[in-house]
Legacy VTK file of the C-alpha trace (Angstrom):
# vtk DataFile Version 3.0
C-alpha trace
ASCII
DATASET POLYDATA
POINTS 123 float
-0.016 0.203 -0.264
1.372 3.413 -0.953
2.243 5.754 2.052
1.875 9.985 1.559
3.495 12.472 3.304
1.074 14.760 4.757
0.903 17.831 7.563
-1.837 18.008 10.106
-2.425 21.353 11.784
-4.996 21.454 13.995
-6.031 24.173 16.591
-7.097 22.953 20.534
-9.532 24.914 22.586
-6.899 27.307 24.486
-9.546 27.797 27.501
-8.417 23.968 28.537
-6.118 23.564 31.054
-2.304 22.681 30.234
-3.405 18.744 31.409
-6.309 18.658 28.850
-4.486 20.331 26.124
-1.416 17.681 26.540
-4.104 14.803 26.541
-5.683 16.107 23.360
-2.534 16.179 21.554
-1.409 12.667 22.923
-4.798 11.355 21.920
-4.248 12.491 18.355
-0.639 11.451 18.274
-1.573 7.956 19.640
-4.554 7.904 17.006
-2.050 8.178 13.779
0.574 5.759 15.172
-2.195 3.336 16.216
-3.547 3.462 12.361
-0.263 2.979 11.128
1.098 6.535 10.646
5.048 7.011 11.232
5.495 10.304 12.648
8.319 12.390 11.751
7.422 15.532 13.826
4.875 17.138 16.040
5.204 20.649 16.779
3.268 22.455 19.320
3.230 26.286 18.692
1.120 27.076 21.707
-1.363 29.641 22.278
-1.863 32.071 19.555
-4.434 34.452 18.542
-6.735 33.862 16.144
-7.317 35.672 12.703
-10.942 35.888 13.540
-12.986 34.358 16.571
-14.067 30.831 16.272
-17.075 30.115 18.746
-16.693 33.598 20.638
-12.842 32.912 21.659
-9.762 34.871 20.048
-6.977 32.344 21.012
-6.349 28.498 20.343
-3.553 26.286 20.729
-1.638 25.240 17.668
-0.460 21.662 16.845
1.218 20.964 13.905
2.387 17.182 13.102
4.082 15.684 10.006
3.525 12.142 9.437
3.712 9.283 6.569
0.635 7.081 6.263
-1.792 5.573 3.570
-4.533 7.766 2.572
-7.003 5.604 4.646
-5.884 7.450 7.973
-7.197 10.574 6.670
-10.729 10.056 6.955
-10.569 8.323 10.451
-8.445 11.297 11.810
-10.817 14.029 10.792
-13.646 12.261 11.806
-12.263 11.776 15.271
-11.619 15.490 15.051
-14.820 16.631 13.915
-16.712 14.846 17.254
-13.803 16.310 19.622
-15.153 19.214 21.305
-11.716 20.088 22.056
-10.518 20.687 18.509
-11.794 23.919 17.197
-10.141 23.677 13.779
-8.201 21.211 11.692
-6.502 21.060 8.031
-4.534 18.367 6.495
-2.263 18.636 3.469
-0.706 15.931 1.381
2.736 16.637 0.348
3.950 16.274 -3.509
7.648 15.768 -4.475
8.281 19.402 -4.361
6.934 20.016 -0.968
8.485 17.043 0.266
12.240 18.566 -1.030
11.796 21.683 0.737
10.507 19.955 3.963
13.818 18.218 3.737
15.659 21.307 3.530
13.441 22.760 6.598
14.569 19.840 8.617
18.274 20.468 7.476
18.107 24.173 8.183
18.918 24.818 4.511
15.565 26.843 3.330
16.249 28.542 0.392
14.784 32.111 -0.278
11.262 32.028 -1.386
12.068 34.217 -4.134
14.836 36.690 -5.253
14.584 40.259 -4.457
13.577 42.352 -7.409
14.699 46.005 -7.887
11.593 47.013 -7.104
11.505 45.210 -3.653
15.041 46.950 -2.899
13.824 50.477 -3.570
LINES 1 124
123 0 1 2 3 4 5 6 7 8 9 10 11 12 13 14 15 16 17 18 19 20 21 22 23 24 25 26 27 28 29 30 31 32 33 34 35 36 37 38 39 40 41 42 43 44 45 46 47 48 49 50 51 52 53 54 55 56 57 58 59 60 61 62 63 64 65 66 67 68 69 70 71 72 73 74 75 76 77 78 79 80 81 82 83 84 85 86 87 88 89 90 91 92 93 94 95 96 97 98 99 100 101 102 103 104 105 106 107 108 109 110 111 112 113 114 115 116 117 118 119 120 121 122
């Protein structure tokens, strides 16, 4: 079965106490591994301001997970996030080859500039 590389970003309700937030992150990390995902990295960005309020809340606890898995896992993880009251929003991205190359450079700390500055930018 072909495995793809994914990025999953989700926002946990920031009004929860620290233990509840950690339990929610652990729940989804465990769910990924239990369904055969190979987790590359889980970044917890912490509490961040939201661009717009979600359910009358202005902040959320951001988590970013990178993993390799078959496509079947996505529907399972999304369903679990839909029914979990602690998750405010989520988004998954399937990486293509170009994104994978960029991710490898990121991990090595060799991220190239996104674009060259033009003469107009310098003025």
